[in-house]
C-alpha positions in Angstrom: 0.6 -0.3 -0.2 1.6 3.3 -0.6 1.6 6.2 1.8 -1.1 9.3 0.5 -0.4 12.3 -0.8 0.2 14.8 1.6 -3.5 17.4 1.6 -3.0 21.0 -1.1 -2.7 24.1 0.9 -1.6 25.5 4.5 -1.7 23.0 7.6 -4.5 25.0 9.9 -2.2 23.8 13.0 1.2 23.1 13.2 3.1 21.8 17.1 5.8 20.3 18.2 5.9 17.6 20.3 7.1 18.4 23.2 8.4 16.0 26.4 4.9 15.9 28.0 2.5 15.0 25.0 4.3 11.6 25.6 4.4 8.5 27.4 7.9 7.0 28.7 7.9 5.7 26.0 8.7 8.6 24.1 5.3 7.8 21.9 2.7 10.9 22.0 -0.4 10.1 23.3 -3.1 9.5 20.6 -5.4 12.0 23.0 -3.6 14.9 22.2 -3.7 14.4 19.1 -7.0 13.8 19.3 -7.5 16.8 20.3 -5.1 18.3 18.1 -6.9 17.4 15.1 -10.4 19.1 17.2 -9.0 21.9 16.5 -8.5 21.7 14.4 -11.3 20.7 12.8 -13.6 23.3 14.6 -10.9 26.2 13.3 -12.5 25.2 9.8 -15.8 24.7 10.9 -16.4 27.9 12.5 -15.4 30.2 10.1 -17.8 28.4 7.4 -20.5 28.6 10.0 -19.2 32.3 10.9 -19.4 31.5 14.8 -19.7 29.2 17.1 -19.6 24.8 17.2 -19.6 22.1 18.3 -18.3 18.6 17.8 -21.0 15.9 17.8 -18.8 13.2 16.4 -15.9 11.0 14.8 -15.7 8.9 12.1 -12.5 6.4 13.0 -9.5 7.0 13.7 -6.9 4.7 13.2 -2.7 5.7 14.0 -0.7 4.4 11.1 2.5 5.7 12.7 4.1 6.6 16.0 4.5 10.0 16.8 7.8 10.3 18.4 8.8 13.7 20.8 10.3 16.1 18.5 8.0 15.9 15.6 6.6 18.5 13.8 2.6 17.4 13.6 1.0 19.5 10.3 -3.2 19.1 10.6 -5.0 19.2 7.6 -8.6 19.9 7.7 -10.6 20.1 4.7 -15.0 20.7 5.0 -16.6 17.4 3.4 -20.3 18.1 4.0 -22.7 21.0 5.2 -25.7 20.2 6.6 -28.8 22.2 7.8 -26.6 22.3 11.2 -23.7 20.4 10.9 -20.1 20.7 8.9 -18.6 17.4 8.0 -14.5 18.1 8.4 -11.4 15.5 6.6 -9.0 16.0 9.5 -5.5 14.0 8.7 -2.5 14.4 10.5 1.1 14.7 8.9 4.6 13.8 10.5 7.8 15.2 10.4 11.0 13.7 11.7 12.4 16.5 13.7 15.8 15.2 11.5 14.1 15.5 8.2 12.2 16.4 5.8 10.4 12.9 5.0 6.1 12.9 6.2 3.9 10.0 7.3 0.4 10.2 7.4 -0.7 9.1 10.8 -3.6 8.9 11.0 -7.5 11.0 9.5 -10.9 11.1 10.6 -13.5 12.9 9.9 -15.3 15.2 12.5 -18.4 16.7 12.0 -20.0 20.1 13.9 -22.7 21.3 13.9 -23.3 25.4 14.4 -24.9 26.3 17.4 -26.2 30.2 18.7 -25.8 31.9 21.6 -27.9 29.0 23.8 -26.2 26.5 22.2 -28.6 24.9 20.5 -28.5 23.7 16.7 -28.4 26.5 14.0 -29.3 26.9 10.7 -25.5 26.6 8.1 -26.4 28.5 5.4 -25.9 26.1 2.3 -23.7 28.5 0.1 
């Protein structure tokens, strides 16, 4: 199986994995990575919804490569669907080992966000 292509455009988030984000073996916690993916997806969803959004679901996530302390993690977020109140975002996490330029896709998932109003109730998303 060949490695997927790096997504087009700039990442929504780029961060360096630090020792506090790792287990005793130096591997980054999956929850740390998922939290950054949620932030990247929410950023894209908020721009599209022109306001507040809430995460309502995440499709299955499999980890293909580990992230180690010192790796640069780039997270890409692309809108893949708009519902009446929801926005689906494909989020991909890629790592670059600190000593090189090779990049590997670590994981990807589809996050679903719902646009919410000031009372935290779902509100319509403009379909255009």
